N, C-alpha and C positions, 0 to 999 in steps of 0.2 A: 083695856089695852093689854096686849101680850108683852111681857117684859122678859127678855133673855138675860140670865145672870151667869157670870163665870168669875173665878177667883184663883188665887193660889192659897197656900197654907196661911199666909199673913192675913188674908181677908175672909177666911172660912167662917169665923164666928159672926162677922158683920153680915156675910152673905146669908147665913141661916136666919139671923134675926130679921134681916131685910125681907127675905122671902115671906116670912110670916106676916110682917107689917103690910107689904104690898098686896098679898092675897086678902088680907083683912080690909083693904081699901077697894077690893073688887077687881083687882088685876089678875090676869092669868100669868103665873110666874113659871118659867121653865129654867131649871137649873142644869147648867152644862158642866158642872163639876168644879172642884173635886167633891166627893161625898164623905171622905174621911180625912183626918189630919195626917199629913205627911210632910215633915219639914224639908224634905228634899224633892218635893214635887216640881214639875215643870209646867208653868202656866200657859205657854203659847198655845198648845192644842185646845185647852179649855176656852181661852179667849177667842181663838179663831173660830171654833165651832159656834160659839154664841154669836159672833159677828156674822158668820155665814147664815145662821138662822134668822137674824134680823133682816138681812138682805132678801132672803128667800120669802119671808113673810111679806115684806113690803112689796116685792114684785108680784106676789099673789093677791095684793090688795088688803092684806091684814094690817091693822094698825099695831105696829110693833116698834119697840126701842130696846136698847141693850145697856147693861151696866156691867163693867168689869172692875175687879178690885185687885189690889196687891198692896205691898208695903207702902210704895209711893204712888202707884198707878201708872208710872212711866212705861215700864215694860209691857204692861197689859194694853196700854193705849197703842204702843208701837205694833204689837201683835195684831190687835183688832184692825188697825189701819192697813194691814197687808191684804185685807179682803176687799176685792173690787166692789165699789158701791158703798163702802163704809166711810163715814166721816166721824171718827172718834175724837173726842175732846177731853183733855185732862181738866177736871173740875176741882176747884179748891175753895169756891165761895159761891154765894147766891148769884153774884154778878156773872161769874164765868159760866154757871149753869144756864142762866138766861141768854147770855150772848152766844153760847154754843148752839142753841136752838134758833134764836132770832136772826143771827147773821150767817151762821154756817150750816143751818139745817142739819146739825149733828144728829146721828141716829144711834150713837153709842157714846156713853161717857165712861171715863176711867177715873177712879177715886183711890187715893192712898188711904188704906184702912188704918195705917199707923200714924196718920197725920191729923185725924179728926175724931171727934166723938160720934157715937152712933146717932145722936139727935141731930148733929150737923149734917151727917151723911143723908139722913132722911129728908131734911130740908132741901139739900142740893138736888136729890133725886125727884122729890115732889115738884120742885120748881122746874126742873128739866122737863118732866112729863107734862106739866101744865102750860109751858110756854110754847106758843106756836112760832113757826118760821114766818118772818115778815113778808117774804115774797118780793121785797124791794128789788128793782131791776139790778142795782149794783151788786147785791148779794147773789142773785140768780146768775149774773154774768160771771162772777168770780168762782162760784161753785161749778159752773159749766167749764171754766178754764181748767180747774183741777180734774174734773171728769175727763176732759179731752186728753190731758196728759196721761192720766191713768189708763185710758182706753187705747191710745195710739201714739203717745209721745209728743203730741202737738203742743207747741208753746207759741205764745205771741212773739212776734219778732223782737229782738233785742234792740232797744232804742239807742244803745251805745254803738251799734254796728254801723 
């Protein structure tokens, strides 16, 4: 599988270690930056480029997912979710990694590098990669509703109206 990775300065060490680990597992890893430590770097462009690459690969039929890191993972998730076709989930446990894939067909995960050990992060990512989307109708329907809004602003009618 192709894995696109991006981070900010807070996740740079994790990103470097993880790239080596994932490559050792047979994955093709693409680093979207940064490549050097800069405590004042701005993560949005790195994360957006990684998210764009995930969508482009998936549209081309390439099996690809993304991982974005930061101190908390929150900003990185927000940035990635600005890319049409991305469903980025903030992951902080094995359960959230599984549910991100099973229920939301997430194609990018965000992780707080300052919140977890490297071993925990590896577990989260490996579980995310290994967990398939269930394809259950209710999940497909909900993902479709999100995509409809993303594409043209369509929402289901408000039941309170």
